[in-house]
N, CA, C and O of each residue as an XYZ file, in Angstrom:
292
protein
N      72.891     67.459     86.254
C      73.211     66.773     85.072
C      73.967     67.370     83.494
O      73.632     68.245     82.695
N      74.781     66.687     83.539
C      75.848     67.457     82.354
C      75.208     66.917     81.161
O      74.621     65.843     81.030
N      75.437     67.906     80.253
C      75.006     67.632     78.798
C      76.145     67.836     78.089
O      77.062     68.514     78.552
N      76.191     67.346     77.057
C      77.368     67.274     76.056
C      77.677     68.521     75.441
O      76.579     68.960     75.098
N      78.407     69.196     75.167
C      78.553     70.299     74.435
C      79.277     70.232     72.850
O      79.061     70.888     71.831
N      80.004     69.384     73.088
C      80.118     68.632     71.476
C      80.166     67.706     71.012
O      80.601     66.833     71.763
N      79.845     67.290     69.764
C      79.693     66.285     69.087
C      80.907     65.260     69.337
O      80.801     64.053     69.553
N      81.820     65.853     69.275
C      83.110     64.928     68.858
C      83.866     64.448     70.656
O      84.972     63.989     70.940
N      82.952     64.732     71.333
C      83.532     64.720     72.761
C      82.876     63.261     73.490
O      82.189     62.314     73.109
N      83.513     63.694     74.726
C      82.837     62.018     75.501
C      82.741     62.719     77.301
O      83.413     63.607     77.828
N      81.739     61.959     77.793
C      81.851     62.111     79.158
C      81.932     61.135     80.000
O      81.235     60.121     79.977
N      82.907     61.435     80.888
C      83.654     60.033     81.687
C      83.530     60.640     83.133
O      83.027     61.756     83.261
N      83.991     59.910     84.261
C      83.919     60.048     85.612
C      85.829     59.503     85.691
O      86.490     58.494     85.440
N      86.071     60.965     86.220
C      87.476     60.713     86.747
C      87.317     61.737     88.290
O      86.613     62.693     88.614
N      88.496     60.836     89.025
C      89.013     61.178     90.487
C      89.401     62.595     90.166
O      89.677     63.040     89.052
N      89.379     63.282     91.397
C      90.303     64.273     91.549
C      91.644     64.565     91.201
O      92.192     65.582     90.776
N      92.094     63.268     91.522
C      93.692     62.713     91.257
C      94.364     62.778     90.195
O      95.488     63.197     89.921
N      93.109     62.069     89.331
C      93.086     61.956     88.124
C      93.687     62.986     86.888
O      94.619     62.818     86.101
N      92.695     64.171     87.081
C      92.055     65.316     86.889
C      93.634     65.944     86.901
O      94.220     66.386     85.913
N      94.202     65.858     88.383
C      95.243     67.171     88.579
C      96.760     66.306     88.216
O      97.792     66.968     88.104
N      96.786     64.629     88.030
C      97.632     64.472     88.140
C      98.055     63.800     86.502
O      97.879     62.648     86.106
N      98.537     64.738     85.915
C      99.199     64.937     84.534
C      99.725     63.395     84.303
O      99.109     62.359     84.053
N     100.649     63.583     84.428
C     101.892     62.421     84.104
C     101.333     61.134     84.765
O     101.998     60.100     84.701
N     100.237     61.157     85.342
C      99.393     59.678     85.914
C      98.327     59.172     84.878
O      97.722     58.102     84.810
N      98.306     60.048     84.269
C      97.004     59.861     83.035
C      97.514     58.568     82.165
O      98.639     58.116     81.953
N      96.182     58.165     81.748
C      96.600     56.997     80.749
C      97.302     58.169     79.432
O      97.047     59.371     79.490
N      98.160     57.588     78.344
C      98.428     58.018     77.210
C      97.489     58.919     76.770
O      97.518     60.097     77.126
N      96.485     58.375     75.871
C      95.571     59.286     75.439
C      94.452     60.250     75.962
O      93.557     60.899     75.421
N      95.002     60.014     77.591
C      93.848     61.328     78.179
C      95.033     62.575     78.818
O      94.748     63.510     79.566
N      96.105     62.306     78.376
C      97.261     63.579     78.567
C      96.848     64.777     78.016
O      96.767     65.910     78.489
N      96.555     64.226     76.716
C      96.286     65.293     75.597
C      94.948     65.872     75.545
O      94.611     66.899     74.956
N      94.275     65.128     76.196
C      92.621     65.259     75.843
C      92.451     66.778     76.565
O      93.206     67.137     77.469
N      91.494     67.513     76.107
C      90.917     68.774     76.833
C      89.766     68.719     77.194
O      88.829     68.245     76.552
N      89.725     69.352     78.593
C      88.737     69.113     79.557
C      87.752     70.338     78.761
O      88.115     71.433     78.330
N      86.696     69.853     78.750
C      85.417     71.035     77.973
C      84.699     71.206     79.142
O      84.291     72.365     79.219
N      84.424     70.613     79.954
C      83.696     70.753     81.275
C      83.582     70.136     82.352
O      83.745     68.951     82.058
N      83.323     70.262     83.875
C      83.597     69.170     84.490
C      82.619     70.078     85.846
O      82.473     71.249     86.194
N      82.130     68.750     86.273
C      81.176     69.336     87.469
C      81.650     67.899     88.362
O      82.253     66.894     87.985
N      81.093     68.289     89.700
C      81.491     67.666     91.127
C      80.487     66.153     90.524
O      79.596     66.220     89.677
N      80.847     65.157     91.079
C      80.176     63.711     90.763
C      79.352     63.544     92.057
O      79.205     64.440     92.888
N      78.757     62.133     92.152
C      78.150     61.659     93.325
C      79.169     61.262     94.280
O      78.570     60.864     95.279
N      80.353     61.185     94.438
C      81.221     60.889     95.072
C      82.271     61.911     95.512
O      82.389     62.871     94.749
N      83.144     61.890     96.715
C      83.374     63.015     97.314
C      84.667     63.286     96.343
O      85.236     64.365     96.507
N      85.109     62.513     95.475
C      86.386     62.804     94.825
C      86.370     62.202     93.100
O      87.330     61.826     92.427
N      85.005     62.280     92.750
C      84.631     62.040     91.470
C      84.107     63.234     90.819
O      83.347     63.861     91.557
N      84.251     63.657     89.858
C      83.807     64.304     88.729
C      83.425     63.778     87.397
O      83.891     62.790     86.829
N      82.638     64.471     87.049
C      82.226     64.399     85.607
C      82.615     65.089     84.705
O      82.302     66.279     84.692
N      83.241     64.652     83.905
C      84.230     65.647     82.690
C      83.630     65.355     81.178
O      83.037     64.360     80.760
N      83.988     66.547     80.531
C      83.380     66.250     79.201
C      84.860     66.515     78.715
O      85.507     67.439     79.208
N      85.364     65.727     77.782
C      86.715     65.838     77.024
C      86.786     65.532     75.701
O      86.162     64.617     75.164
N      87.501     66.249     75.192
C      87.881     65.650     73.487
C      89.129     65.136     73.662
O      89.943     65.631     74.442
N      89.322     64.244     73.036
C      90.717     63.256     72.837
C      90.944     63.414     71.075
O      90.229     63.189     70.099
N      92.507     63.987     71.309
C      93.088     64.091     69.570
C      92.708     62.598     68.993
O      92.706     61.462     69.467
N      92.453     63.071     67.980
C      91.794     61.829     66.964
C      92.910     61.017     66.892
O      92.571     59.841     67.021
N      94.426     61.192     66.697
C      95.460     60.473     66.407
C      95.742     59.768     67.442
O      96.225     58.642     67.322
N      95.421     60.459     68.909
C      96.059     59.832     70.741
C      94.945     58.501     70.185
O      95.385     57.439     69.743
N      93.485     58.805     70.310
C      92.494     57.937     70.311
C      92.452     56.625     69.558
O      91.938     55.594     69.991
N      93.168     56.800     68.144
C      93.538     55.443     67.247
C      94.608     54.791     67.500
O      94.811     53.624     67.162
N      95.640     55.765     68.336
C      96.505     55.027     68.793
C      96.350     54.063     69.828
O      96.779     52.912     69.908
N      95.457     54.942     70.835
C      95.142     53.696     71.951
C      94.195     52.647     71.745
O      94.204     51.747     72.584
N      93.304     52.570     70.713
C      92.463     51.565     69.944
C      93.610     50.515     69.403
O      93.471     49.340     69.743
N      94.462     50.785     68.780
C      95.335     49.750     68.080
C      96.160     49.081     69.288
O      96.230     47.855     69.375
N      96.792     49.947     70.230
C      97.081     49.281     71.521
C      96.287     48.510     72.128
O      96.652     47.371     72.422
N      94.927     49.016     72.466
C      94.013     47.923     73.127
C      93.328     46.775     72.050
O      92.528     45.966     72.520
N      93.518     46.750     71.238
C      93.455     45.535     70.068
C      94.467     44.791     70.112
O      94.316     43.584     69.923
N      95.764     45.339     70.376
C      97.208     44.295     70.149
C      97.229     43.902     71.276
O      97.929     42.889     71.281
N      96.723     44.198     72.635
C      97.026     44.136     73.972
C      96.059     42.470     73.968
O      96.469     41.351     74.276
N      94.755     42.885     73.516
C      93.784     41.683     73.568
C      94.359     40.712     72.530
O      94.123     39.588     72.975
N      94.726     40.654     71.860
C      95.388     39.461     70.377
C      96.405     39.077     71.484
O      96.329     37.891     71.805
N      97.254     39.740     72.082
C      98.527     39.015     72.987
C      98.020     38.138     74.208
O      98.765     37.210     74.522
N      97.016     38.281     74.837
C      96.019     37.828     75.579
C      95.868     36.677     75.382
O      96.195     35.778     76.157
N      95.177     36.512     73.954
C      94.549     35.203     73.318
C      95.456     34.415     72.702
O      95.071     33.314     72.309
N      96.732     34.784     72.510
C      97.735     33.629     71.758
C      98.366     33.044     73.389
O      99.195     32.135     73.440
């Protein structure tokens, strides 16, 4: 079982394809730093600990909020 190494990191489940296809990742994940990785429970799933750059995380949060506002209109 993975344990976080850094306070500013998150643990997520990513597929092998997502990990290896940098251009196919979401904008916020393209510059994310993978701290550790281990096999998940599925054949192509991996548990990853990542650190996203603060500026990218803020941009992603803004975009998500804006999309929610547009959906409500």
